[in-house]
C-alpha positions in Angstrom: 32.6 72.8 36.3 30.3 76.1 38.1 26.7 75.6 39.2 24.5 78.3 37.0 21.4 79.5 38.9 18.6 80.4 36.5 15.9 81.9 37.1 12.7 82.9 34.8 9.2 82.6 34.2 9.3 81.6 30.6 9.7 78.6 30.2 11.4 78.4 26.7 13.5 81.2 27.7 14.7 79.2 30.7 14.9 75.7 29.5 17.3 77.6 26.2 19.6 78.9 29.1 19.4 75.2 31.1 21.1 73.9 27.6 23.5 76.3 26.4 24.9 76.0 30.5 25.2 72.9 30.0 26.5 72.5 26.8 29.3 74.9 28.3 30.2 71.9 30.9 28.1 73.5 33.8 25.4 72.2 36.1 22.0 73.8 35.9 19.4 74.3 38.1 16.1 76.4 37.0 13.3 77.8 38.7 10.4 80.3 37.2 9.6 81.7 40.9 11.7 84.2 42.7 11.2 82.7 46.2 12.3 79.0 44.2 15.0 80.2 43.6 15.9 82.1 47.0 15.1 78.6 48.2 17.3 76.7 45.6 20.3 79.5 46.6 20.8 79.5 50.5 20.4 74.9 50.3 23.0 75.4 47.1 24.2 78.6 46.3 25.3 79.0 43.0 29.0 80.7 41.5 26.5 81.9 39.1 22.0 83.1 39.6 21.1 84.0 36.1 18.4 86.3 36.3 15.4 87.7 34.9 15.0 91.4 34.9 11.1 91.2 35.9 9.1 88.3 36.9 6.2 88.2 39.3 5.9 88.3 42.9 9.7 89.6 43.2 11.4 91.1 40.3 15.5 90.0 39.4 16.3 93.3 41.8 14.7 92.1 44.7 15.6 88.6 44.4 19.5 89.8 44.2 18.8 91.8 47.3 17.1 89.0 49.5 20.2 87.0 47.8 22.8 88.9 49.5 20.6 89.8 52.7 20.7 85.9 53.3 23.5 84.1 51.7 26.3 87.4 52.1 29.8 86.3 51.6 28.1 83.4 50.1 25.8 85.2 47.0 26.8 84.4 43.9 27.2 87.0 41.0 24.2 87.9 39.1 24.1 88.2 35.0 20.6 89.8 34.7 18.9 87.7 31.2 16.2 90.5 29.9 13.7 92.0 27.6 14.3 95.4 29.5 16.7 97.6 28.1 20.1 97.3 30.4 19.8 100.4 31.3 16.5 100.4 32.7 17.9 97.0 34.6 21.5 99.2 35.9 18.8 101.4 37.5 16.7 99.7 38.8 19.1 97.5 40.4 21.6 100.7 41.4 20.7 100.4 44.8 21.6 96.6 45.3 25.4 96.7 43.5 27.2 96.1 40.4 25.8 92.9 38.6 28.7 90.5 36.8 26.5 91.9 33.4 23.1 91.8 31.4 21.7 90.3 28.1 19.5 91.7 25.9 16.8 88.5 24.9 16.6 87.7 22.8 19.9 87.2 23.0 22.8 85.0 21.0 24.1 82.5 22.1 27.7 83.7 21.5 27.2 86.9 23.3 25.6 84.0 26.5 27.6 82.4 26.9 30.7 85.0 26.1 28.8 86.9 29.6 28.5 83.9 31.3 32.1 82.8 30.7 33.0 86.1 31.7 30.8 86.7 34.7 32.1 82.9 36.1 36.0 84.7 35.0 36.0 86.9 37.7 
């Protein structure tokens, strides 16, 4: 069982992601705030982070960079969940590294499950 941090500022999306992760048999912790997400990751580093790319305060790339700075080798793999086209997200996060993957909103449950499973397998 993995611990998955979910960071999305849209309540309905965050709740849907939580339920999907729990149905997969994993522990889901979530927040709508990227600053709080960083504090949560520092307190208890997750195995995987599902991160919305566009958020207030700190976008997904900035959050991932901060997690890498603070957590180092304990930084989780990051799977971006976003309505922003994957090529735009990819270029936006390129300075940080290669994420575990991208899931386009609105997502199909099967795509999400596959992407999460693949990200956790590495």
